[in-house]
N, C-alpha and C positions, 0 to 999 in steps of 0.2 A: 630371791634372796638365798644366798648360799647357806647350806646346813653346817652348823658348827661340828667340829671334830668330835666333841663329847656326845652330842645327840646322835651322830652317825654311829659311834661305837655302841651306844645304848641300844639303838635300833638293830644293829647287827647282832648284838648279844641276845636280844629278844628273839630275833629270827633263829639263831642257833638253838635256843631253848625250845621254841614251839615246833620247829621242824625236826629236831633231833638229829642235826647234821653230824654230831660228834658222839660216837658210842661211849667215849670215856667221860662225857659230861654228866655229872650226877644230877644237876638241876634239870637238864633235858630229859634224863631218864625218869626223874620224879614226875615231870610234867606229862610225859608220854605214858605214864602209868596212871596218873591222877585223872586225866581226861576220859579214858575209857570207863573208869569207875563212876565218874560223874554222868556219863552217857547212860550207863546201865541204871544208876540210881534215878535218873530223870524219867526212866520208863516205868518205874514202880507205880506212880500215881495213875497211870493208864490202866492198871490192872484192877482198880477199885471203882465200883459204881458210884459210891458216895464220896464226895470230896471232903476230907476232914482237914482241920487246921495243920497238922503235921505234913499231910500230903501237899497242901497248898504251899507251905513254907519250902518243902523240898523242891517243888516245881519252880518257885520263884528264885531260890538260890541257884539252881541249875541254870535257869534262864540268864541270871546275871553273869554267871561264869561263862556261858556260851556267848553272851554279848561281848564280854571282855576278850575272849578268844577271837571272835570275829574281828573286832577292832584292831587287835594286835596283828592279826594276819594281814589286814588291810594296810596297816601302817608299815609293814615289812614286805609288801608285795614286790617292791623293786628288787629285793634280794632274791626272792623266789624266781622272778622272771630273768634275773641276771642282767638287767639293764636299768639304768637310772634315768627315768623320764616320767613326766606327769601322766602320759598316756597309760602307763602300767597301772597307776592308781585309779584311773577312770575305768579301765577294763576289768579290774579285779572283781567288782560286784557281779559281773556277768560270767564269771568262771563257774564251772559245774559245782565245785565244792563250796564256793561262796553262796551259790543259790541254795544248795542243800542246807548250809548253815542258817541262812536267812529264813527259809521255810520252817526249819525246826524251832526257830526263836519266835516268830510272829504269833503263832496260836497261844503262846503263854503270856503275851503282853496283856495287861489289864484291860486296856481300851478294846482290843480285839476280842478278848475273852468275854467281856460283859456284853458286847453287841451280839456275840454268837449265842449267848444264853437266851436272848430275846427273840432271835430269828431261828425258829425251829428247823427250817429247811437247811440253814447254813451250819447247824450244830455239828454235822458230820465233818466239817472242816477242822474241828478240834482234834480229829484223828491225825491231822498232819504232824502232831507232836511225835507220832511214831516214826517220822522221818529221821529222828535223832539217831536211830540205829545206823543210818547211812553215814553219820558223822564219824562213826567208828572206823570207816574205811581207811582213813588216813593214818590210823594207829596200828592196824593189824597188817603185817607184811603180805599175807596172802591176798588180802583185798587190794593192796597197792599193786601187786603183780597183775591181778585180774583187771584192775582199772587201767593199767598201762596197756595191756593186750587189747582191751575194748576200745581204748582211745586210738590205738594204731589201726584198728580194723573197723572203725565206726562207719566209714563210707560203704564198705561191703555189707556190714550188718544192717545199715539203713536201707540199702537196696533190697536185701533179702526180706526185711520186714515189710517194705512197701509191696513187694511181689506177693508175700503171704497175705497181706491185707486185701490186695486186689483179688487174689484167688478166693478168699473167703467171701468177699462181696459178690463175685460172679457165681459162686456155688450157691 
């Protein structure tokens, strides 16, 4: 079924806002300032040993914002990829940043969180919430540059890493 012109325009506008494609776009600037603030705020509950109601509320609000961000990025994946196909939407959840986003959301979900409280050995998985720091990579230009360099040289880095691991095992 063909997408209506209006929904196409809405999705394109959402993409422009969340990706910050236009430096003159105020809404995009607000969004790209708001999200790092939410990321930093979502790390605050990790600094406390006891979970209080305000910290739980902060964590849940951040989780909802992260879920909305994840879904918006998924809905506009075709604009990011530059091609309009169903394949792009299927591939999106397997991209590096989508996986980081998902891993940062999952530990805060109530069902997962409650099961982790009962399983002491798995309680360490709650620390995955600290992965939220990696979400900031798409908002800070230096991380974007570093990410691009790492992406381009991933084969070389993987080879060096495997050689280093083999050296350590042999030693």
